C-alpha positions in Angstrom: -31.7 -41.0 32.8 -31.9 -39.2 29.9 -34.3 -41.4 28.1 -36.3 -41.8 31.3 -37.1 -38.3 31.6 -37.9 -38.4 28.0 -35.2 -36.0 27.0 -33.7 -37.9 24.2 -34.2 -41.2 22.2 -32.2 -44.2 22.3 -31.1 -43.6 18.9 -29.9 -40.2 20.0 -28.2 -41.2 22.8 -26.6 -43.9 20.9 -25.1 -41.3 18.7 -24.0 -39.1 21.4 -22.1 -41.8 23.1 -21.0 -43.7 20.2 -22.7 -46.9 20.6 -25.9 -48.8 19.2 -29.1 -48.2 20.4 -29.3 -51.9 21.6 -26.5 -51.0 23.9 -28.6 -48.0 25.2 -31.8 -50.1 25.5 -29.7 -52.6 27.7 -28.2 -50.0 29.7 -31.9 -48.4 30.3 -33.3 -51.7 31.4 -30.4 -52.0 34.0 -30.9 -48.6 35.2 -34.6 -49.2 35.5 -34.2 -52.3 37.8 -31.7 -50.5 40.0 -33.8 -47.3 40.3 -37.0 -49.4 41.1 -35.1 -51.2 43.8 -33.0 -48.1 45.3 -33.6 -44.8 43.6 -36.1 -42.1 43.3 -39.2 -41.9 40.7 -37.9 -40.3 37.6 -40.1 -37.7 36.1 -40.7 -36.9 32.4 -39.3 -33.4 31.2 -41.1 -30.9 28.9 -37.8 -30.5 26.6 -37.5 -33.2 23.9 -34.1 -33.6 21.7 -34.1 -35.6 18.6 -30.5 -34.7 17.1 -27.3 -33.7 18.7 -28.2 -30.1 17.2 -31.3 -29.9 19.2 -29.3 -30.5 22.3 -26.8 -27.8 21.4 -29.8 -25.3 20.7 -31.4 -26.0 23.9 -28.2 -25.5 25.9 -27.4 -22.1 24.3 -30.8 -21.1 25.2 -30.6 -21.4 29.0 -34.0 -22.8 29.5 -34.7 -25.2 32.5 -35.2 -28.9 31.8 
């Protein structure tokens, strides 16, 4: 969901979850198929994160997604 909302790159998600970007890509594909079949449309967010430090800074600022 973080990638679908364009909050984080697959590389960043891989860093956060301790897996490769390839694993994140595969999970993303599976989630997309499930959402297309059963879920709501996922809109993009205005926030963008490129590093774990970006997330920490954002969370400390109390800004809405």
